[in-house]
DSSP file (Angstrom, degrees, kcal/mol; ACC not computed):
  #  RESIDUE AA STRUCTURE BP1 BP2  ACC     N-H-->O    O-->H-N    N-H-->O    O-->H-N    TCO  KAPPA ALPHA  PHI   PSI    X-CA   Y-CA   Z-CA
    1    1 A M              0   0    0      0, 0.0     2,-0.2     0, 0.0     0, 0.0   0.000 360.0 360.0 360.0 144.1  219.2  171.5   93.9
    2    2 A T        -     0   0    0      1,-0.1     2,-0.3     2,-0.0     0, 0.0  -0.496 360.0-120.1 -73.1 137.5  219.6  175.2   93.2
    3    3 A K        -     0   0    0     -2,-0.2     3,-0.1     1,-0.1    -1,-0.1  -0.616  28.9-176.3 -78.1 138.5  223.1  176.4   92.4
    4    4 A T     >  +     0   0    0     -2,-0.3     4,-2.9     1,-0.1     5,-0.2  -0.465  19.2 154.9-135.2  62.3  224.3  178.9   94.9
    5    5 A P  H  > S+     0   0    0      0, 0.0     4,-2.4     0, 0.0     5,-0.2   0.864  78.0  50.4 -63.3 -35.3  227.7  180.2   93.8
    6    6 A L  H  > S+     0   0    0      2,-0.2     4,-2.5     1,-0.2     5,-0.2   0.935 114.3  43.7 -67.7 -44.4  227.4  183.6   95.7
    7    7 A S  H  > S+     0   0    0      2,-0.2     4,-2.9     1,-0.2     5,-0.2   0.915 112.8  53.2 -64.5 -41.9  226.4  181.9   98.9
    8    8 A D  H  X S+     0   0    0     -4,-2.9     4,-1.3     1,-0.2    -2,-0.2   0.928 111.2  45.8 -58.7 -45.8  229.1  179.3   98.5
    9    9 A R  H  X S+     0   0    0     -4,-2.4     4,-0.6    -5,-0.2     3,-0.3   0.920 113.5  49.2 -64.2 -44.0  231.7  182.0   98.0
   10   10 A A  H >< S+     0   0    0     -4,-2.5     3,-1.3     1,-0.2     4,-0.2   0.912 108.4  53.4 -62.2 -42.4  230.4  184.0  101.0
   11   11 A L  H >< S+     0   0    0     -4,-2.9     3,-1.4     1,-0.3    -1,-0.2   0.771  96.6  66.3 -67.7 -24.9  230.4  180.9  103.3
   12   12 A R  H 3< S+     0   0    0     -4,-1.3    -1,-0.3    -3,-0.3     4,-0.3   0.774  99.8  52.9 -64.6 -23.6  234.0  180.2  102.5
   13   13 A S  T <X S+     0   0    0     -3,-1.3     4,-2.2    -4,-0.6     3,-0.3   0.470  81.4  96.8 -88.9  -1.3  234.8  183.4  104.3
   14   14 A W  H <> S+     0   0    0     -3,-1.4     4,-3.3     1,-0.2     5,-0.3   0.897  78.2  55.1 -55.4 -45.2  232.8  182.3  107.4
   15   15 A P  H  > S+     0   0    0      0, 0.0     4,-2.1     0, 0.0    -1,-0.2   0.898 109.5  47.6 -58.1 -38.7  236.0  181.1  109.2
   16   16 A E  H  > S+     0   0    0     -3,-0.3     4,-1.8    -4,-0.3    -2,-0.2   0.933 113.9  46.8 -66.1 -44.5  237.6  184.5  108.8
   17   17 A F  H  X S+     0   0    0     -4,-2.2     4,-2.2     1,-0.2    -1,-0.2   0.933 112.4  50.3 -60.0 -47.3  234.5  186.3  110.0
   18   18 A S  H  X S+     0   0    0     -4,-3.3     4,-2.6     1,-0.2    -1,-0.2   0.868 107.4  54.1 -60.5 -38.1  234.2  183.9  112.9
   19   19 A A  H  X S+     0   0    0     -4,-2.1     4,-2.3    -5,-0.3    -1,-0.2   0.882 107.6  50.5 -65.0 -37.9  237.8  184.5  113.9
   20   20 A H  H  X S+     0   0    0     -4,-1.8     4,-2.1     2,-0.2    -2,-0.2   0.915 111.1  48.2 -65.7 -42.3  237.2  188.2  114.0
   21   21 A V  H  X S+     0   0    0     -4,-2.2     4,-2.4     1,-0.2    -2,-0.2   0.930 111.7  50.2 -62.3 -44.7  234.2  187.7  116.2
   22   22 A S  H  X S+     0   0    0     -4,-2.6     4,-2.5     1,-0.2    -2,-0.2   0.898 108.7  52.3 -60.1 -41.4  236.2  185.4  118.5
   23   23 A S  H  X S+     0   0    0     -4,-2.3     4,-2.3     1,-0.2    -1,-0.2   0.901 109.4  49.1 -62.1 -41.6  239.0  188.0  118.7
   24   24 A R  H  X S+     0   0    0     -4,-2.1     4,-2.4     2,-0.2    -2,-0.2   0.897 110.8  50.2 -65.2 -40.2  236.5  190.7  119.7
   25   25 A L  H  X S+     0   0    0     -4,-2.4     4,-2.4     2,-0.2    -2,-0.2   0.902 110.1  50.4 -64.7 -40.3  235.0  188.4  122.4
   26   26 A E  H  X S+     0   0    0     -4,-2.5     4,-2.2     2,-0.2    -2,-0.2   0.908 110.1  49.9 -63.1 -42.2  238.5  187.7  123.7
   27   27 A A  H  X S+     0   0    0     -4,-2.3     4,-1.9     1,-0.2    -2,-0.2   0.909 111.2  49.4 -63.1 -41.8  239.3  191.4  123.9
   28   28 A G  H  X S+     0   0    0     -4,-2.4     4,-3.4     2,-0.2     5,-0.5   0.891 108.9  52.2 -63.9 -39.7  236.0  192.0  125.7
   29   29 A R  H  X S+     0   0    0     -4,-2.4     4,-1.9     1,-0.2    -1,-0.2   0.910 109.7  49.7 -62.4 -41.3  236.9  189.2  128.2
   30   30 A G  H  < S+     0   0    0     -4,-2.2    -1,-0.2     1,-0.2    -2,-0.2   0.864 119.7  36.6 -65.1 -35.8  240.2  190.8  128.8
   31   31 A S  H  < S+     0   0    0     -4,-1.9    -2,-0.2    -5,-0.1    -1,-0.2   0.878 134.6  18.1 -83.4 -40.6  238.7  194.2  129.4
   32   32 A Y  H >< S-     0   0    0     -4,-3.4     3,-2.0     1,-0.3    -3,-0.2   0.476  81.2-156.8-116.0  -5.5  235.5  193.4  131.2
   33   33 A G  T 3< S-     0   0    0     -4,-1.9     3,-0.4    -5,-0.5    -1,-0.3  -0.406  71.4 -28.3  61.6-135.6  235.9  189.8  132.5
   34   34 A D  T >> S+     0   0    0      1,-0.2     3,-1.0     2,-0.1     4,-0.6   0.326 108.8 107.2 -94.1   6.6  232.5  188.2  133.1
   35   35 A A  H X> S+     0   0    0     -3,-2.0     3,-1.2     1,-0.3     4,-0.6   0.853  73.4  58.0 -56.6 -37.5  230.7  191.5  133.8
   36   36 A S  H >4 S+     0   0    0     -3,-0.4     3,-0.8     1,-0.3    -1,-0.3   0.854 102.6  54.3 -62.6 -33.2  228.9  191.5  130.4
   37   37 A F  H <4 S+     0   0    0     -3,-1.0    -1,-0.3     1,-0.2    -2,-0.2   0.623 107.0  52.4 -76.2 -11.5  227.3  188.1  131.3
   38   38 A R  H << S+     0   0    0     -3,-1.2    -1,-0.2    -4,-0.6    -2,-0.2   0.480  83.5 112.8-100.6  -5.0  226.0  189.6  134.5
   39   39 A K  S << S-     0   0    0     -3,-0.8    -3,-0.0    -4,-0.6     0, 0.0  -0.312  76.2-101.8 -66.2 150.9  224.3  192.6  132.9
   40   40 A S     >  -     0   0    0      1,-0.1     4,-2.5     4,-0.0     5,-0.2  -0.287  28.8-112.6 -66.5 159.1  220.5  192.7  133.0
   41   41 A L  H  > S+     0   0    0      1,-0.2     4,-2.6     2,-0.2     5,-0.2   0.879 120.1  53.8 -60.7 -37.2  218.6  191.8  129.8
   42   42 A D  H  > S+     0   0    0      2,-0.2     4,-2.1     1,-0.2    -1,-0.2   0.913 108.8  48.1 -63.8 -42.4  217.5  195.4  129.5
   43   43 A A  H  > S+     0   0    0      2,-0.2     4,-2.2     1,-0.2    -2,-0.2   0.902 111.9  49.7 -65.1 -40.9  221.1  196.6  129.7
   44   44 A L  H  X S+     0   0    0     -4,-2.5     4,-2.4     2,-0.2    -2,-0.2   0.912 109.7  50.9 -63.7 -42.1  222.2  194.1  127.1
   45   45 A A  H  X S+     0   0    0     -4,-2.6     4,-2.5     1,-0.2    -1,-0.2   0.888 109.5  51.6 -62.0 -38.2  219.4  195.2  124.8
   46   46 A G  H  X S+     0   0    0     -4,-2.1     4,-2.4     2,-0.2    -2,-0.2   0.895 108.2  51.1 -64.4 -40.3  220.5  198.8  125.3
   47   47 A E  H  X S+     0   0    0     -4,-2.2     4,-2.2     2,-0.2    -2,-0.2   0.924 111.8  47.0 -61.5 -44.6  224.1  197.8  124.3
   48   48 A V  H  X S+     0   0    0     -4,-2.4     4,-2.7     2,-0.2    -2,-0.2   0.910 110.5  52.8 -64.3 -42.0  222.8  196.1  121.2
   49   49 A E  H  X S+     0   0    0     -4,-2.5     4,-2.2     1,-0.2    -2,-0.2   0.925 109.2  49.2 -59.5 -44.8  220.6  199.1  120.4
   50   50 A E  H  X S+     0   0    0     -4,-2.4     4,-2.1     1,-0.2    -1,-0.2   0.914 111.7  49.0 -60.6 -43.1  223.7  201.4  120.7
   51   51 A E  H  X S+     0   0    0     -4,-2.2     4,-2.7     1,-0.2    -2,-0.2   0.899 109.4  51.9 -64.6 -40.2  225.7  199.2  118.4
   52   52 A L  H  X S+     0   0    0     -4,-2.7     4,-2.5     1,-0.2    -1,-0.2   0.891 108.9  50.5 -63.8 -38.8  222.9  199.0  115.8
   53   53 A L  H  X S+     0   0    0     -4,-2.2     4,-2.6     2,-0.2    -1,-0.2   0.898 110.2  50.4 -64.8 -39.3  222.8  202.8  115.8
   54   54 A D  H  X S+     0   0    0     -4,-2.1     4,-3.0     2,-0.2     5,-0.3   0.931 110.5  49.2 -61.8 -45.0  226.5  202.9  115.3
   55   55 A V  H  X S+     0   0    0     -4,-2.7     4,-2.5     1,-0.2    -2,-0.2   0.918 111.9  49.0 -60.7 -43.3  226.3  200.5  112.4
   56   56 A A  H  X S+     0   0    0     -4,-2.5     4,-2.1     2,-0.2    -1,-0.2   0.917 112.3  48.6 -62.8 -42.3  223.5  202.6  110.9
   57   57 A G  H  X S+     0   0    0     -4,-2.6     4,-2.0     2,-0.2    -2,-0.2   0.935 113.4  45.2 -63.5 -47.0  225.6  205.7  111.3
   58   58 A W  H  X S+     0   0    0     -4,-3.0     4,-2.6     1,-0.2    -1,-0.2   0.875 111.3  54.6 -64.2 -36.4  228.7  204.2  109.7
   59   59 A S  H  X S+     0   0    0     -4,-2.5     4,-2.9    -5,-0.3    -1,-0.2   0.892 106.5  51.4 -63.9 -39.0  226.6  202.8  107.0
   60   60 A F  H  X S+     0   0    0     -4,-2.1     4,-2.5     2,-0.2    -2,-0.2   0.919 110.0  49.2 -63.0 -43.3  225.2  206.2  106.2
   61   61 A I  H  X S+     0   0    0     -4,-2.0     4,-2.0     2,-0.2    -2,-0.2   0.940 113.6  45.8 -61.5 -46.8  228.7  207.6  106.0
   62   62 A L  H  X S+     0   0    0     -4,-2.6     4,-2.8     1,-0.2     5,-0.2   0.913 110.8  54.4 -60.9 -42.7  229.8  204.8  103.7
   63   63 A W  H  X S+     0   0    0     -4,-2.9     4,-2.4     1,-0.2    -2,-0.2   0.904 108.0  48.6 -58.4 -44.3  226.6  205.3  101.6
   64   64 A T  H  X S+     0   0    0     -4,-2.5     4,-1.8     1,-0.2    -1,-0.2   0.888 112.5  48.6 -66.3 -36.9  227.4  209.0  101.1
   65   65 A R  H  X S+     0   0    0     -4,-2.0     4,-2.3     2,-0.2    -2,-0.2   0.911 111.3  49.5 -68.2 -41.4  230.9  208.2  100.0
   66   66 A V  H  X S+     0   0    0     -4,-2.8     4,-2.8     2,-0.2    -2,-0.2   0.901 108.8  53.2 -64.0 -40.3  229.8  205.4   97.6
   67   67 A R  H  X S+     0   0    0     -4,-2.4     4,-2.2    -5,-0.2    -1,-0.2   0.913 108.8  49.8 -60.7 -41.4  227.3  207.9   96.1
   68   68 A G  H  X S+     0   0    0     -4,-1.8     4,-2.1     2,-0.2    -2,-0.2   0.908 111.0  49.0 -62.7 -42.0  230.1  210.3   95.6
   69   69 A L  H  X S+     0   0    0     -4,-2.3     4,-2.5     1,-0.2    -2,-0.2   0.908 109.9  51.7 -63.4 -41.7  232.2  207.7   93.9
   70   70 A R  H  X S+     0   0    0     -4,-2.8     4,-2.4     1,-0.2    -2,-0.2   0.897 108.3  51.7 -63.5 -39.0  229.3  206.7   91.7
   71   71 A E  H  X S+     0   0    0     -4,-2.2     4,-2.1     2,-0.2    -1,-0.2   0.921 110.1  48.6 -63.0 -43.3  228.8  210.3   90.6
   72   72 A R  H  X S+     0   0    0     -4,-2.1     4,-2.4     1,-0.2    -2,-0.2   0.892 109.9  52.5 -63.4 -39.1  232.5  210.5   89.7
   73   73 A L  H  X S+     0   0    0     -4,-2.5     4,-2.8     2,-0.2    -2,-0.2   0.905 107.9  51.1 -63.7 -40.5  232.3  207.3   87.8
   74   74 A R  H  X S+     0   0    0     -4,-2.4     4,-2.3     2,-0.2    -1,-0.2   0.905 109.5  51.1 -61.5 -40.4  229.3  208.6   85.8
   75   75 A E  H  X S+     0   0    0     -4,-2.1     4,-1.4     2,-0.2    -2,-0.2   0.921 111.5  47.0 -62.4 -43.5  231.3  211.8   85.0
   76   76 A L  H  X S+     0   0    0     -4,-2.4     4,-1.4     1,-0.2    -2,-0.2   0.913 110.7  52.1 -63.9 -42.2  234.2  209.6   83.8
   77   77 A D  H  X S+     0   0    0     -4,-2.8     4,-1.2     1,-0.2     3,-0.3   0.897 106.5  54.2 -60.3 -39.4  231.9  207.5   81.7
   78   78 A A  H  < S+     0   0    0     -4,-2.3    -1,-0.2     1,-0.2    -2,-0.2   0.841 106.5  52.6 -64.7 -32.5  230.4  210.6   80.1
   79   79 A K  H  < S+     0   0    0     -4,-1.4    -1,-0.2    -3,-0.2    -2,-0.2   0.817 117.4  36.1 -72.6 -30.4  233.9  211.7   79.1
   80   80 A V  H  < S+     0   0    0     -4,-1.4    -2,-0.2    -3,-0.3    -1,-0.2   0.449  87.2 119.4-103.4  -1.5  234.7  208.4   77.4
   81   81 A A     <        0   0    0     -4,-1.2    -3,-0.0    -5,-0.2    -4,-0.0  -0.372 360.0 360.0 -65.9 142.1  231.3  207.6   75.9
   82   82 A P              0   0    0      0, 0.0    -1,-0.2     0, 0.0    -4,-0.1   0.498 360.0 360.0 -67.8 360.0  231.3  207.4   72.1
């Protein structure tokens, strides 16, 4: 069998991830009741599409910040390079 230490480590965090999802579902239930389960499939697909666009947008923001950090790290490395 293939060793999978990265997957093993990631899967150990599954309960925490699942708890966050459960918490979000509970919050939605408190705010919207069962209305989300009555939405049309088209409306649900639209909700998912909006969320995916949000994830992409936030990912772009994070990406630009990480690029900036990497540039600063390269600058620091250049200062300490032998």
